[in-house]
N, C-alpha and C positions, 0 to 999 in steps of 0.2 A: 378433570381439570382440563383445560387446552395444551394440546400436546407441541413444544415450541420445539424446532431443528433450525441447524445453519448447511449451509452446503453451497462450494463455490461461491460466496456471494452473493446467495440468497437466502433469508431468512423467511420462514413457513410457517404460521401458526396454524393449528388442525384442530379442528370439533364437525363432526360429522351432521349436516345439515346447518350449520350454523347461519345466525342473521348477523348481516355487516351492514353499515355505512361508512362509505367513503367519502372525504375531500379529494383525494387521487387522480389520475387519470381517468377516463373513463370510469366513473365515482359513481355514488350514489347509491341505493341500496340492494341488497344481494343478500341471494343465499347459496355458498360456497362451504364445502369441505375445508376451505381453508384462504387464507389472506397472506400476503406476503409484503416484505419490504428487502428490495434489491439493489446494491449496490453497484453501480457505476464506475469505471475507469476512468482518470486523470483522461481531457480530450475528446471524452465520449460526446458523437453529433447524431447518432443516428434518430431519426422524426418518425420512424414508424413504428411508435411506442407498442400497438397491440403484439406486433410480431417478435419485437426486440421481448419485450415481457414473454410471451411465450417461450420464445427460445431459451432466454436464460433460467428459466422452469424448470423447462424439460432435461437442460442438461445437466440442471445441478439435483435432479432425479426426484422431480415433485410432478406429481403426473397429474393432480389436477387441476385444476382452473381456482379461481379468484381473484377479488382485490388485489390491486397492488398496488404501493407504492416505488418512489423511485430517487437514489441519494447517493451524493458524491464521497459519501462518509462510508468509510470501509468498517465491515463488521467487525470488527477484531473490537472497536470502539460501541458496538451494541450492549448493554446493561437493560436488565430489568427490574423489576419489583412488585413481589407480591403480597396481597392481604387480602384479608376475608375471602370475598366472590369475587373478588378483581385480579388481573394483572394486566400490568405495562411494559413494553416493551421501548427504549426508545433509542435514536441517532443522532447526535446535536451535530450540524455543521456551523459556520457564523462566519462564511467568506462572503454571504449577502445580505448582513444584518437591516433589520427597517425599525424605525424608530416615529413616534410620536408624540409630537412637541407639544404641550400645554398650554403655551403661549407662542402660536405660530404669527406669521409673517402674516400680511394683508394677501398680499397677491405674488404668484411668483410663476412665471410663464415658463420658465427652464427646467428642466431635470437639477434637480441637487445631489451634488456627493455621490456622480456612477450612476441615479436613477436610473441612466439612459438604459444601462445597462440590465434591469427587471427582467425576471424571466416571462417567456409570453409562454401560450399553450402548448409551442411548437419549441420551446428551448431548453437544453437537457438542464435537471437542477442543481446549483453551484454551490451550493450549501448545504441549506435546507433542516430542518429538526423536524423529523418524521415521527410520529405514533403510532403504534397497534397497540390495540389495550381492548382485553377480551373480559366479560363477567359469565360466572356461570349459573347467574339466571335469568330468565328468560323475560324478555324487554319485546315489544311492541315497538313499532316504529318509531309513533311520537315519543314514546321511551326513551325510545333508542337516539333520537335526535336531541334530546334532551340531556342524552349522558353525552353525543357530542358535544356541548354545548359547555357541559362542566367540565371537561377533558379540557379545550382550549383556556378556559378561564385559568383552568391551575397551570398550562405551560406560560403562558404568560406571567403569574405571579408568581411562576418561578425563575424566570430568564429575568425576568427586570432587575431582581436585586442581586442574581451569580452572573451575569451577562452585561447588565444595564444597557440592552435593548428587549423592546419588546417580543421580538421574534425574526425571523427570515422573509426574504420577499417569494419562499417557495415553501412554506410550510406545511405539511399533510398529514391528516388523522381517519387513520381506520377506528373504529369501536365496534367490539361483538359480542353476540350474549348466544348463549346456548339452548337455543329452544326448547331442548328436553328440562330443563331445570325449571326452577323454582318459581316462579311469574313475579315480577317485582313492576307495580304501575309508574313508579316515580326514580327518579336517579336523579334529582339537583344535589345542592352540595350538603344539603340535611340529611339526606337518606343516606343507609348503610354502603349504597351500590356507590354513588355520588363523592358521600365523605371516605371510602374505600380507593376510587379514583383517582380526587386529588392528592393522596398523600404516596399512591403508588406512581401518579407521573410527577409529582415532584422529585423524587428519591431516583427512579431510571434517569430523569433528564440530567440532575447533579452527577450520578454516577458517570453517565455516557460524557458528559462535558471533563470531567474529571480526567476520562483515560484521554480522552482526544486531543486536549488540551495540557496533556502534563508536560509535554516537550516542545512546547508551539506556543507562539502568542497568539494575546487575544485581538482583537480590534478596537481600541479604544475609541474608535467612533465611527461613523458610515465610514467617514472620508478618511479615515485609514484603512477600510477596508476594501480587498480586489473588486466589489460590488455590490449594491443597495439601493436604498432609497428612504429619503426624510420626506414625512406626509406635512408637508410646513405650509400649508395653505389653509384661509378659514372662510369656514362655509357662510351661509348668509341663515341666518337664525331671525325667527318669525313666531309668531302666534297665530293661533286661530281663529 
């Protein structure tokens, strides 16, 4: 199984030669011995993200580079869940929630409910639901991408009834597989890997949410949050 460690605000999940797919900073497919989730302090303003991640990783004693996520959530609220060949680790912050109304207005010309503060590629994460999910099965790139879709779907399905938000404006996911494991060709919701991932994501998110918000209020809406976005526009629907 993958080895998990935390030190000095850095979470590392290690497995020699693992294959990873990250939606975070400088993401995409990679091969590395570890992946990381880095907690940044309040008021953090660094924009040289590669250098910053390397500094934090090395200061925490993690020598090997690998894909990394950034979060404003303290790692004391990190929670993991394991089932069969899958393990998932989650940090949940909701200061910048996002919603997608099913009855949008026709046209919105100005940002709604603080969406002007939505993070860009250069701005720091202000809340963020981060997930690092790994399986001991060997997944090729296409199957790893399928697992990413399964994980994101499970994240949204969990957050909606738990928080009434579909996510935040800066959610990020890393999925990984053990190239020395038994191969698996599929990772959708009906497969052993996908089904286990869905359960792990659900339970890790809910546990991190309970920890982070045990003694603080959850925003009741995007308008109540520090930042956030409502996708309240209507697209043009057409037939071919």
